[in-house]
Structure formats: structure tokens, C-alpha cells
C-alpha positions in Angstrom: 112.3 71.6 130.0 113.3 71.9 126.3 114.1 75.2 124.6 112.3 75.5 121.2 111.6 78.3 118.7 108.0 79.4 118.4 105.9 82.2 116.9 104.5 84.0 119.9 101.4 86.3 119.9 101.9 89.1 122.5 99.2 91.5 121.2 96.0 90.7 119.3 96.3 92.0 115.7 100.0 92.5 115.9 102.7 90.5 114.1 104.0 87.3 115.7 107.4 87.2 117.2 109.8 84.3 116.7 111.2 83.6 120.2 112.8 80.8 122.2 110.3 79.4 124.7 110.2 76.4 127.1 108.4 73.1 126.4 108.1 70.7 129.3 108.4 66.9 128.8 105.2 64.9 128.1 103.4 63.9 131.3 101.2 60.8 131.7 99.0 60.3 128.6 100.9 62.9 126.5 103.0 62.8 123.4 105.8 65.1 122.2 106.0 65.6 118.5 108.9 67.1 116.5 107.0 69.0 114.0 107.8 69.0 110.3 104.8 71.0 108.9 102.0 73.2 110.2 99.4 74.8 108.0 97.9 78.2 108.6 94.1 78.0 109.2 91.7 80.9 109.5 90.9 79.7 113.0 94.5 80.6 113.9 94.0 84.0 112.4 90.7 84.6 114.3 92.5 83.8 117.5 95.5 86.0 116.9 93.1 88.8 115.9 91.3 88.4 119.2 88.1 87.3 117.5 87.4 84.5 120.0 89.1 85.9 123.1 91.8 84.0 125.0 94.9 84.8 127.0 98.2 86.2 126.0 101.0 85.6 125.3 100.0 82.5 123.2 101.4 80.1 120.6 98.7 79.1 118.1 98.9 76.6 115.2 96.9 73.4 115.2 97.0 71.8 111.7 100.3 69.9 112.0 102.3 66.8 111.2 105.6 65.4 112.4 107.2 62.5 114.2 106.9 61.3 117.8 109.9 62.4 119.8 108.9 61.4 123.3 106.2 59.6 125.1 104.6 60.1 128.5 103.7 57.3 130.9 100.7 55.2 129.8 100.7 56.0 126.1 100.2 52.9 124.0 100.1 52.3 120.2 102.9 54.8 119.4 106.6 54.7 119.3 109.5 57.1 118.8 109.8 58.1 115.2 106.2 57.4 114.2 104.7 59.8 111.6 101.7 61.4 113.1 99.1 64.2 112.8 98.6 66.7 115.6 95.0 67.9 115.9 93.0 70.2 118.3 90.5 67.4 119.0 91.3 66.7 122.7 89.0 63.9 123.9 88.7 62.6 127.4 86.8 59.4 126.2 84.6 59.4 129.3 82.2 62.4 129.1 78.8 62.0 127.5 79.7 63.4 124.1 82.9 61.3 123.9 81.1 58.2 125.0 78.4 58.9 122.4 81.0 59.0 119.6 81.3 62.8 119.2 84.8 63.5 120.5 84.8 67.0 118.8 82.3 68.0 121.5 84.3 66.7 124.5 82.8 68.4 127.6 86.0 68.0 129.8 87.6 71.5 130.1 91.3 72.1 129.4 93.1 75.1 130.9 95.4 76.2 128.1 97.3 78.5 130.4 98.4 75.5 132.4 99.7 73.5 129.4 103.2 72.5 128.5 104.5 75.9 127.3 106.1 78.7 129.3 108.2 81.8 128.7 111.9 81.6 129.4 111.4 83.4 132.7 108.8 80.8 133.8 105.8 83.0 133.2 102.6 81.6 131.6 102.3 81.0 127.9 98.9 79.9 126.4 98.9 76.5 124.7 96.9 77.9 121.8 94.1 75.6 120.5 95.5 72.9 122.9 98.3 72.4 120.3 100.7 75.3 120.2 102.0 74.0 116.8 103.6 77.2 115.4 106.7 75.8 117.0 109.5 73.3 116.5 107.9 70.8 118.9 104.5 70.3 120.5 103.3 68.3 123.5 99.6 67.2 123.3 97.3 64.6 124.8 97.5 61.2 123.1 93.8 61.7 121.9 95.0 64.5 119.7 97.4 62.2 117.7 96.6 60.2 114.6 99.2 57.9 112.9 99.9 58.4 109.2 102.0 56.4 106.7 105.6 57.5 106.0 104.6 57.7 102.3 102.6 60.9 102.7 104.6 64.2 102.4 104.3 66.1 105.7 103.1 69.3 104.1 100.2 67.6 102.5 99.6 65.3 105.5 99.3 68.3 107.9 96.1 69.4 106.1 94.3 66.3 107.3 94.5 67.7 110.8 91.9 70.3 110.2 91.1 71.7 106.8 90.4 68.3 105.1 88.5 66.7 108.0 86.5 69.8 108.5 85.4 70.1 104.9 85.0 66.5 103.9 83.6 65.6 107.4 80.9 68.3 107.3 79.5 66.8 104.1 80.0 63.1 104.9 79.5 63.0 108.7 77.3 65.9 109.5 75.2 66.5 106.3 75.3 62.8 105.3 74.9 63.7 101.7 73.6 60.9 99.6 74.1 60.0 95.9 72.0 62.1 93.6 71.6 65.1 95.9 72.6 68.7 95.1 75.2 70.5 97.3 76.0 74.2 97.2 79.4 75.1 98.8 79.7 78.8 99.7 83.5 79.6 99.6 86.0 77.9 97.4 89.0 78.3 99.8 90.8 75.6 101.7 87.8 74.2 103.6 85.4 74.8 100.8 87.5 72.8 98.3 87.4 69.9 100.8 83.7 70.2 101.2 83.5 69.9 97.4 85.7 66.8 97.6 83.4 65.4 100.2 80.4 66.0 98.1 82.0 64.3 95.1 83.0 61.3 97.3 79.4 61.1 98.5 78.1 60.9 95.0 76.3 64.3 94.8 74.7 64.8 91.4 75.4 68.6 91.4 78.1 70.4 93.3 77.8 74.1 92.9 80.7 76.3 94.2 80.0 79.9 95.0 82.8 82.4 95.4 83.6 86.0 94.7 86.7 85.2 92.6 86.3 83.6 89.1 89.7 81.9 89.3 88.7 80.1 92.5 85.5 78.8 90.8 87.7 77.3 88.1 89.9 75.7 90.7 86.8 74.3 92.4 86.0 72.3 89.3 89.4 70.6 89.6 88.3 69.3 93.0 84.9 68.1 91.8 82.5 71.0 91.4 80.1 70.6 88.5 79.2 74.3 88.4 80.4 77.7 89.6 78.4 80.8 90.5 79.9 84.2 91.3 78.8 85.5 94.7 79.0 89.0 93.3 76.1 88.3 91.0 73.1 90.4 92.2 71.0 87.3 92.8 73.3 84.2 92.6 70.5 82.0 93.9 68.7 82.5 90.6 71.7 81.0 88.8 71.4 78.0 91.1 67.7 77.8 90.3 68.6 77.7 86.6 71.2 75.0 87.1 68.9 72.8 89.2 65.7 73.3 87.2 64.2 75.1 90.2 64.9 72.3 92.7 67.7 74.2 94.5 70.0 72.5 97.0 69.6 69.6 99.5 72.6 70.9 101.5 74.3 74.3 101.6 77.7 74.3 103.2 78.8 77.7 104.4 82.6 77.3 104.6 83.6 81.0 105.2 83.1 83.2 108.3 81.5 86.2 106.5 78.1 87.1 107.8 76.7 87.9 104.3 77.4 84.3 103.3 75.4 83.0 106.3 72.5 85.3 105.6 72.3 84.4 101.9 72.7 80.7 102.4 68.9 79.8 102.9 68.1 81.3 99.5 69.9 78.4 97.9 67.9 75.7 99.8 65.2 73.6 98.3 62.2 72.3 100.2 63.4 70.1 103.1 67.0 71.2 102.6 69.5 72.1 105.3 72.3 74.7 105.7 75.4 73.7 107.6 77.6 76.2 109.5 81.2 75.1 108.7 83.0 78.5 108.8 83.4 80.3 112.1 82.6 84.0 112.4 84.0 86.1 115.2 82.2 85.9 118.6 79.5 88.5 118.7 78.8 88.5 115.0 75.1 88.0 114.2 73.0 87.0 111.2 69.3 87.6 110.5 66.8 85.1 109.2 63.0 84.7 108.6 62.0 81.7 110.7 58.7 81.4 108.9 60.5 80.3 105.7 62.4 77.6 107.5 59.2 76.4 109.0 57.1 76.5 105.9 59.8 74.9 103.7 60.7 72.3 106.4 64.3 73.5 106.2 67.0 73.4 108.9 70.3 74.8 110.1 73.0 72.9 111.8 76.5 73.6 113.1 79.5 71.3 112.5 82.8 71.4 114.3 85.9 69.8 112.7 83.5 67.8 110.5 82.4 65.7 113.4 85.5 63.6 112.8 86.5 60.5 114.7 90.2 60.3 114.2 90.7 56.6 114.4 87.8 56.0 112.0 88.2 58.8 109.5 92.0 59.4 109.1 92.7 55.9 107.9 89.8 56.2 105.4 91.1 59.6 104.1 94.6 58.3 103.8 93.3 55.4 101.8 91.4 57.7 99.5 94.6 59.8 99.0 96.5 56.6 98.1 93.9 55.7 95.5 94.0 59.2 94.0 90.5 60.0 95.0 91.4 62.7 97.6 93.6 65.6 96.6 96.0 66.8 99.2 99.2 67.9 97.4 97.1 70.2 95.2 95.8 72.0 98.3 99.3 73.3 99.3 99.7 76.7 97.7 102.7 78.0 99.6 105.6 76.7 101.7 107.2 79.0 104.2 109.8 79.0 107.0 108.9 79.7 110.6 110.6 83.1 110.3 108.3 83.9 107.4 105.1 83.2 109.3 103.9 86.8 109.2 104.2 86.9 105.4 102.4 83.6 105.2 99.6 84.9 107.4 99.3 88.0 105.3 99.1 85.9 102.1 96.4 83.7 103.8 94.4 86.8 104.7 94.4 87.9 101.0 92.2 84.9 100.2 94.4 83.7 97.4 95.9 80.8 99.2 94.4 77.3 99.4 96.6 76.5 102.3 100.0 78.0 103.3 102.2 75.6 105.2 105.1 76.4 107.6 107.9 73.8 107.1 110.3 73.2 110.0 112.7 70.9 108.0 
């Protein structure tokens, strides 16, 4: 067992506590990573607020990067010192979804209370999001690892683990946006900016960002948005109608977890268009729709988890785009914090002003 510092959640909605916990050595098929950066995602915040249930105490954090520090038996293709991403995408490779090329929907259960973490007295500590990356080190399954070049700064690289693949992947993999189409992105935060980047990469003719903050709409244009519409407008869909000449959107990406955003999304759709549920509301939250409109307009609604990413396929592609200057990563990092500042970083993230706050361990 190795003693590491971690940010522990003992009570939903309460500040995290920086403590020394135990991390066991990697077992067969597992990899230990000495972390250098871990970004704060709203999924972490939803968990620590109790929005999706789970056991306590727990260590959350899942958008991370670092270097391989130990290997379990049977791990191939990695060596000590390799720069890698740590993701929550734990794939067994044998269940039907995995065998069908959809590892984000792996059907093999994982007991997070029986993971590599424990309290100093030996009591249970949840391996939050199967990562536990708000800590100096993490032990995860080898399927959760993706190699990255040494040339990418770790703070920027960590965003590839979730925010970037979720936003870009939702547009490219799930919505399969084609050149010439119109895309509306609701929410110009960390994931929304990456959905905008995905739409630009896909060749969308119009990329319309919708947000409540004028400054965020301006920032969205730096990432590829052609237009911005304030969500606070009494009828923002009318603005979209003006921009598109009444055609409206082929795809609407809802990248926030607010129910009003989900309920308004169909109003931006054109005939045959689809809305995509990218952001994650809390369990139990409900939205109301008129099914007759979806039927009459041949519209649809589809969920997307982690951008339907396939790590070995998509991470090298995204890294190459970054190297070409066609994918912004460094510009997404809005704040850098120490582990002992994590509660301040979380508060700043909640404010909605941050693109991505990153905890640096070195």
C-alpha cells in the first residue's frame, strides 16, 4: 500500500478534505499513474453534491493526465514513465456494447467500493468514477489509459480525458454532423466550446452558440461559433430563425444540465433535425415535451455519453489536430490550482465563469 494525499468527500454538499489515504499496488490488467493534472468537471460536482447517488467517503476526479508509475501483470503497450490520460471509460472488451465498438456503454459492472483506495484504518473508500483522480496517484484498469505525446502540456492534455472528447465526440461521433449543416450549441462552457470546435471541424455552415452570458458568446466565436444568441432573450429561437432564414438547426447540442435548456432545445430544430443530450441533469430531474411535434416534424432526441469516444481511435486524432493548431486545448484552461485549493477551484467552477479549472500536482 502507498500513502497518497487525496481530496476526500465525507458528506454530500460539504467541502472536500485533503487527507492521507491508502492506494494499493496495481493488480493484473491495472496501471498506476502519478498524476500531474486533473481538471474539475461538472460531473464531479454532481457526484459530490449527491446528484447521482453513490457511497461515501469517496475520492472523485476523472479528467486527468500524468505518467505511468507502476504496471500490473498482463499490461502491454505501456512502460514506466509514459505520458498518459486517465479516463472514466472502463471497458471489458468482451460484452456486447464493447464488442460492438461502443466502450462508453460497457455492460460489465464495477464495484467502486472494492477498488484500489482505502482509508488509513483500512475502511472502505469509494473509487469515484472508477478513477479517484483528485489525488496524487491513481490506479485504474488499462482500458482507461490513453497514451499522449510528451510535447502536450499536462494541464491541457487532461482536458482530452473528458471535456474535449465529450463535446467534440457528441458532434462528430454521435450527431455525425456533415458539411453545410447548421448546429446550435446550448451552453458555451467547457463542453459547449468543444462541441463548437467539433462542429467547426465537421464543416458546419452555421454554428450558433446560446448562453446567458454575453462574454461567453464572444469567447465561443474564438472557438468557431459563427453566431451568438442570448438565452435570456424572450424567444431566442426567433433569433435562430432570422440567422438561418427560417431553416433552423439540423442538430441541437444541449451541453448543460439545466432542465430549461432541455425543454427549449426542440424549438431550435428544423424539420428532420435532432437534439442531443450531452449535459447531465441530476437523477430525478424531468423535462416536458410535446411528442406530436417530434412526430410531425420527423425530429429526434438522442443521448450521448463521453462523445461515444473510442480512445485508441479518437485520442491520436485529437492530438494530431492539436498539433496542427486546429483544436484548441491551452485556451480551455482558465485556472490552475493546487490540491489544497480544490474547494476554491470547485466554487469558481460552480460560478460558471471558468472554461476548465485544473488541479496541478507538480
